[in-house]
N, C-alpha and C positions, 0 to 999 in steps of 0.2 A: 234170633233168641228161641223162638218156638222150636226151630230144627234142633237146636243144642239141647232143648229140654226134652224132646221127644227122643233123641239119641243117647241121653244121658246113661241109660242102664248099660249101654255098650261102650261108651266112652270112657266110663268109670273102670272098666276092666283093662284099659291100655296102660302101660307103665309110665305114662306122662308124669313127672315129678320125681320119679324115681330112677332116673337115668344114670348112666356114669356121667360125670361133669356136671351134675347138679350139686351144689353146695349146701350141705346141713352141718350146722353146729348146733350139738344138743349138750348143754350144761345144765346142772340143777338150777332152775329158776329162770332160765334163759335158753330160748330156741331160735335160731336164725336159719332162714332157708331162702337160698336164692338158686332157681331153677334156670341155669344158665343154658344148658343144652336143650331142655324143653323149650325155652323160649326161641332158640334158634330153629328147631324144628317146626314149630308153629308158624312162626315168621316165613320161612321157606314154603310150606304147604300153603298158607294163606296167598302168598305172593303168586304162586303157581295157579291157584283156583282163580285169582283176580285177574290174571294175565289170560287165561283161557277164556273167561268171560267178556274181556275186552277184544278179544279177536273176531 
């Protein structure tokens, strides 16, 4: 949590959440956001990091 907090100024510049494949439905009085592509990328990156630590 501390590392994410310290890295937030750089992480916020990444286009995560605005990638092709992320679903956004924006209508008056209603906004639905489902970041499919972002979740897949984050999952793969975390899996690789954990795999490297377990080696």
